[in-house]
DSSP file (Angstrom, degrees, kcal/mol; ACC not computed):
  #  RESIDUE AA STRUCTURE BP1 BP2  ACC     N-H-->O    O-->H-N    N-H-->O    O-->H-N    TCO  KAPPA ALPHA  PHI   PSI    X-CA   Y-CA   Z-CA
    1    1 A M     >        0   0    0      0, 0.0     4,-2.1     0, 0.0     5,-0.2   0.000 360.0 360.0 360.0 -46.1 -168.7   90.9   19.1
    2    2 A I  H  >  +     0   0    0      1,-0.2     4,-2.5     2,-0.2     5,-0.2   0.920 360.0  47.0 -64.6 -43.5 -168.2   92.4   15.7
    3    3 A L  H  > S+     0   0    0      1,-0.2     4,-2.8     2,-0.2     5,-0.2   0.865 110.0  54.0 -65.2 -38.3 -168.5   96.0   17.0
    4    4 A A  H  > S+     0   0    0      2,-0.2     4,-2.2     1,-0.2    -1,-0.2   0.878 110.0  47.2 -62.8 -37.4 -166.2   95.1   19.9
    5    5 A A  H  X S+     0   0    0     -4,-2.1     4,-2.6     2,-0.2    -2,-0.2   0.943 113.4  47.6 -68.6 -45.8 -163.6   93.9   17.4
    6    6 A Y  H  X S+     0   0    0     -4,-2.5     4,-2.4     2,-0.2    -2,-0.2   0.925 113.4  47.3 -63.6 -43.7 -164.0   97.0   15.3
    7    7 A A  H  X S+     0   0    0     -4,-2.8     4,-2.4     2,-0.2     6,-0.2   0.961 111.4  51.7 -59.6 -51.2 -163.8   99.4   18.3
    8    8 A A  H  <>S+     0   0    0     -4,-2.2     5,-2.3     1,-0.2     6,-0.8   0.926 112.3  45.3 -52.2 -49.6 -160.7   97.5   19.6
    9    9 A A  H ><5S+     0   0    0     -4,-2.6     3,-1.0     1,-0.2    -1,-0.2   0.899 111.8  52.4 -66.5 -35.7 -159.0   97.9   16.2
   10   10 A Q  H 3<5S+     0   0    0     -4,-2.4    -2,-0.2     1,-0.2    -1,-0.2   0.839 111.5  46.7 -67.6 -32.6 -160.0  101.6   15.9
   11   11 A F  T 3<5S-     0   0    0     -4,-2.4    -1,-0.2    -5,-0.2    -2,-0.2   0.384 118.3-113.8 -94.1   6.8 -158.5  102.4   19.4
   12   12 A G  T < 5S+     0   0    0     -3,-1.0    -3,-0.2    -4,-0.3    -4,-0.1   0.617  81.4 124.1  79.0  10.7 -155.3  100.4   18.5
   13   13 A L  S   <S+     0   0    0     -5,-2.3     2,-0.3    -6,-0.2    -4,-0.2   0.819  79.3  11.2 -73.3 -32.8 -155.9   97.7   21.0
   14   14 A V  S    S-     0   0    0     -6,-0.8     2,-0.3    -9,-0.2    -2,-0.2  -0.954  78.1-117.5-137.5 158.1 -155.8   94.9   18.4
   15   15 A G    >   -     0   0    0     -2,-0.3     3,-1.5     1,-0.1     6,-0.4  -0.636  25.7-118.1 -93.5 158.9 -154.7   94.6   14.9
   16   16 A Q  T 3  S+     0   0    0      1,-0.3    -1,-0.1    -2,-0.3    -7,-0.0   0.610 116.5  49.9 -72.6 -11.8 -157.0   93.7   12.1
   17   17 A A  T 3  S+     0   0    0      4,-0.1    -1,-0.3    51,-0.1     2,-0.1   0.337  88.5 115.6-103.2   6.4 -154.9   90.6   11.4
   18   18 A S  S <> S-     0   0    0     -3,-1.5     4,-2.3     1,-0.1     5,-0.2  -0.388  74.0-121.7 -79.3 156.5 -154.8   89.5   15.0
   19   19 A R  H  > S+     0   0    0      1,-0.2     4,-2.5     2,-0.2     5,-0.2   0.870 111.6  51.4 -60.9 -38.7 -156.4   86.3   16.2
   20   20 A V  H  > S+     0   0    0      2,-0.2     4,-2.7     1,-0.2    -1,-0.2   0.924 109.7  48.9 -67.3 -42.5 -158.6   88.0   18.6
   21   21 A Y  H  > S+     0   0    0     -6,-0.4     4,-2.3     1,-0.2    -2,-0.2   0.931 115.3  44.6 -56.7 -50.5 -159.9   90.4   16.0
   22   22 A L  H  X S+     0   0    0     -4,-2.3     4,-2.5     2,-0.2    -2,-0.2   0.876 112.5  50.4 -61.5 -43.8 -160.6   87.6   13.6
   23   23 A A  H  X S+     0   0    0     -4,-2.5     4,-2.9     2,-0.2     5,-0.3   0.928 110.7  51.0 -68.5 -45.5 -162.2   85.2   16.2
   24   24 A L  H  X S+     0   0    0     -4,-2.7     4,-2.6    -5,-0.2     5,-0.3   0.945 111.0  47.7 -55.6 -48.5 -164.5   88.0   17.3
   25   25 A N  H  X S+     0   0    0     -4,-2.3     4,-2.4    -5,-0.2    -1,-0.2   0.895 113.6  48.2 -57.9 -42.5 -165.6   88.7   13.8
   26   26 A L  H  X S+     0   0    0     -4,-2.5     4,-2.4     2,-0.2     5,-0.2   0.960 115.7  42.3 -65.5 -50.7 -166.2   85.0   13.1
   27   27 A V  H  X S+     0   0    0     -4,-2.9     4,-2.1     2,-0.2    -2,-0.2   0.914 116.8  46.7 -65.3 -41.8 -168.2   84.3   16.2
   28   28 A G  H  X S+     0   0    0     -4,-2.6     4,-2.4    -5,-0.3     5,-0.2   0.944 115.0  45.8 -69.0 -46.5 -170.2   87.5   16.0
   29   29 A S  H  X S+     0   0    0     -4,-2.4     4,-1.5    -5,-0.3    23,-0.2   0.825 111.9  51.9 -68.8 -31.3 -171.0   87.1   12.3
   30   30 A A  H  X S+     0   0    0     -4,-2.4     4,-2.0    -5,-0.2    -1,-0.2   0.889 109.5  49.9 -67.0 -39.5 -171.9   83.4   12.7
   31   31 A I  H  X S+     0   0    0     -4,-2.1     4,-2.3    -5,-0.2    -2,-0.2   0.945 112.9  46.6 -63.3 -45.1 -174.3   84.2   15.6
   32   32 A L  H  X S+     0   0    0     -4,-2.4     4,-2.4     1,-0.2    -1,-0.2   0.825 108.9  54.5 -67.6 -29.8 -176.0   86.9   13.4
   33   33 A A  H  X S+     0   0    0     -4,-1.5     4,-2.1    15,-0.2    -1,-0.2   0.904 109.2  48.6 -71.3 -37.8 -176.2   84.6   10.4
   34   34 A V  H  X S+     0   0    0     -4,-2.0     4,-2.1     2,-0.2    -2,-0.2   0.947 112.2  48.1 -58.9 -49.6 -178.1   82.0   12.6
   35   35 A L  H  X S+     0   0    0     -4,-2.3     4,-1.9     1,-0.2    -2,-0.2   0.910 110.9  50.6 -63.2 -40.3 -180.4   84.7   13.8
   36   36 A A  H  X>S+     0   0    0     -4,-2.4     5,-2.5     1,-0.2     4,-0.6   0.874 108.6  54.6 -67.6 -32.9 -181.0   85.9   10.2
   37   37 A W  H ><5S+     0   0    0     -4,-2.1     3,-0.9     1,-0.2    -1,-0.2   0.943 111.0  42.8 -64.7 -45.7 -181.7   82.3    9.2
   38   38 A Y  H 3<5S+     0   0    0     -4,-2.1    -1,-0.2     1,-0.2    -2,-0.2   0.818 114.8  50.4 -68.5 -30.4 -184.4   81.9   11.9
   39   39 A A  H 3<5S-     0   0    0     -4,-1.9    -1,-0.2    -5,-0.2    -2,-0.2   0.490 109.7-125.8 -86.6  -3.8 -185.8   85.3   11.1
   40   40 A D  T <<5 +     0   0    0     -3,-0.9     2,-0.8    -4,-0.6    -3,-0.2   0.889  57.5 151.0  55.6  44.1 -185.9   84.4    7.3
   41   41 A Q     >< +     0   0    0     -5,-2.5     4,-2.7     1,-0.2    -1,-0.2  -0.810  20.0 179.2-104.0  87.9 -183.9   87.5    6.5
   42   42 A L  H  > S+     0   0    0     -2,-0.8     4,-2.7     1,-0.2     5,-0.2   0.889  75.9  50.6 -64.9 -43.0 -182.1   86.2    3.3
   43   43 A G  H  > S+     0   0    0      2,-0.2     4,-2.0     1,-0.2    -1,-0.2   0.900 115.0  43.7 -60.8 -39.7 -180.1   89.4    2.6
   44   44 A F  H  > S+     0   0    0      2,-0.2     4,-2.7     1,-0.2     5,-0.3   0.892 112.0  54.6 -72.3 -42.1 -178.8   89.6    6.1
   45   45 A L  H  X S+     0   0    0     -4,-2.7     4,-2.6     2,-0.2     5,-0.2   0.918 109.5  47.0 -52.6 -48.3 -178.1   85.9    6.0
   46   46 A L  H  X S+     0   0    0     -4,-2.7     4,-2.2     2,-0.2     5,-0.2   0.937 113.4  49.0 -61.9 -48.7 -176.0   86.3    2.9
   47   47 A L  H  X S+     0   0    0     -4,-2.0     4,-1.7    -5,-0.2    -2,-0.2   0.943 117.7  37.8 -62.9 -47.6 -174.1   89.3    4.3
   48   48 A E  H  X S+     0   0    0     -4,-2.7     4,-2.3     2,-0.2   -15,-0.2   0.811 114.4  56.3 -78.4 -31.1 -173.3   87.6    7.7
   49   49 A G  H  X S+     0   0    0     -4,-2.6     4,-2.2    -5,-0.3    -1,-0.2   0.920 110.6  43.7 -62.3 -45.7 -172.7   84.2    6.1
   50   50 A V  H  X S+     0   0    0     -4,-2.2     4,-2.7     2,-0.2     5,-0.2   0.861 112.0  53.8 -65.4 -39.5 -170.1   85.7    3.8
   51   51 A W  H  X S+     0   0    0     -4,-1.7     4,-2.4    -5,-0.2    -2,-0.2   0.910 110.4  48.2 -64.8 -42.6 -168.5   87.7    6.7
   52   52 A A  H  X S+     0   0    0     -4,-2.3     4,-2.9   -23,-0.2    -2,-0.2   0.943 109.8  50.6 -61.9 -49.9 -168.2   84.5    8.7
   53   53 A L  H  X S+     0   0    0     -4,-2.2     4,-2.9     2,-0.2     5,-0.2   0.927 113.2  46.0 -51.9 -53.0 -166.7   82.6    5.8
   54   54 A I  H  X S+     0   0    0     -4,-2.7     4,-2.5     1,-0.2    -1,-0.2   0.907 113.2  48.9 -59.2 -43.8 -164.1   85.3    5.3
   55   55 A S  H  X S+     0   0    0     -4,-2.4     4,-2.5    -5,-0.2    -1,-0.2   0.898 112.3  48.6 -64.2 -40.7 -163.4   85.6    8.9
   56   56 A A  H  X S+     0   0    0     -4,-2.9     4,-2.4     2,-0.2    -2,-0.2   0.928 112.4  48.5 -64.7 -43.9 -162.9   81.8    9.2
   57   57 A W  H  X S+     0   0    0     -4,-2.9     4,-2.3     1,-0.2    -2,-0.2   0.910 111.9  48.3 -64.0 -42.4 -160.7   81.6    6.2
   58   58 A S  H  X S+     0   0    0     -4,-2.5     4,-2.9    -5,-0.2    -1,-0.2   0.941 112.4  49.9 -61.3 -48.0 -158.5   84.5    7.5
   59   59 A L  H  X S+     0   0    0     -4,-2.5     4,-2.6     1,-0.2     5,-0.2   0.912 109.4  50.6 -60.4 -41.8 -158.2   82.9   11.0
   60   60 A V  H  X S+     0   0    0     -4,-2.4     4,-2.1     2,-0.2    -1,-0.2   0.960 111.2  48.9 -61.2 -48.2 -157.2   79.5    9.6
   61   61 A Q  H  <>S+     0   0    0     -4,-2.3     5,-2.3     1,-0.2     4,-0.3   0.924 112.4  48.5 -60.4 -41.3 -154.6   81.3    7.5
   62   62 A R  H ><5S+     0   0    0     -4,-2.9     3,-1.3     1,-0.2    -1,-0.2   0.902 109.5  51.8 -64.5 -37.2 -153.4   83.2   10.6
   63   63 A L  H 3<5S+     0   0    0     -4,-2.6    -1,-0.2     1,-0.3    -2,-0.2   0.830 105.2  57.5 -70.6 -31.5 -153.3   79.9   12.7
   64   64 A R  T 3<5S-     0   0    0     -4,-2.1    -1,-0.3    -5,-0.2    -2,-0.2   0.539 123.3-106.6 -73.5  -7.2 -151.2   78.4   10.0
   65   65 A G  T < 5S+     0   0    0     -3,-1.3     2,-0.3     1,-0.3    -3,-0.2   0.511  76.1 135.4  95.7   5.8 -148.6   81.1   10.4
   66   66 A R      < -     0   0    0     -5,-2.3    -1,-0.3    -6,-0.2    -2,-0.1  -0.700  53.0-128.9 -89.1 140.0 -149.5   82.9    7.2
   67   67 A Q        -     0   0    0     -2,-0.3     3,-0.1    -3,-0.1     2,-0.1  -0.655  24.8-122.0 -80.7 134.3 -149.8   86.7    7.2
   68   68 A P        -     0   0    0      0, 0.0    -1,-0.1     0, 0.0   -51,-0.1  -0.365  45.3 -75.1 -72.3 163.3 -153.0   88.1    5.7
   69   69 A A        -     0   0    0      1,-0.1     0, 0.0    -2,-0.1     0, 0.0  -0.240  54.2-105.9 -56.5 147.8 -152.8   90.5    2.9
   70   70 A T        -     0   0    0     -3,-0.1    -1,-0.1     1,-0.1    -3,-0.0  -0.628  37.4-118.2 -80.1 131.6 -151.7   94.0    3.9
   71   71 A P        -     0   0    0      0, 0.0     2,-0.2     0, 0.0    -1,-0.1  -0.312  30.6-107.0 -66.7 153.1 -154.7   96.5    3.9
   72   72 A H              0   0    0      1,-0.1     0, 0.0     0, 0.0     0, 0.0  -0.581 360.0 360.0 -80.9 143.8 -154.4   99.4    1.5
   73   73 A Q              0   0    0     -2,-0.2    -1,-0.1     0, 0.0     0, 0.0   0.409 360.0 360.0-115.0 360.0 -153.8  102.8    3.0
């Protein structure tokens, strides 16, 4: 799911601030975090857990009608 979101953004199909992009990142990283937990991979758990938290926060902000910060170019 994370890779699908990334590919869609790279091909211009979705924006990085879109709900679809953020939701795919959230679900994908949450699944990977759970798998890392069961595999006792603490580094991977930390990475995916933080990724999920950031995606969740951004999605909530988007659903509230707030625009995320503009990425640097």
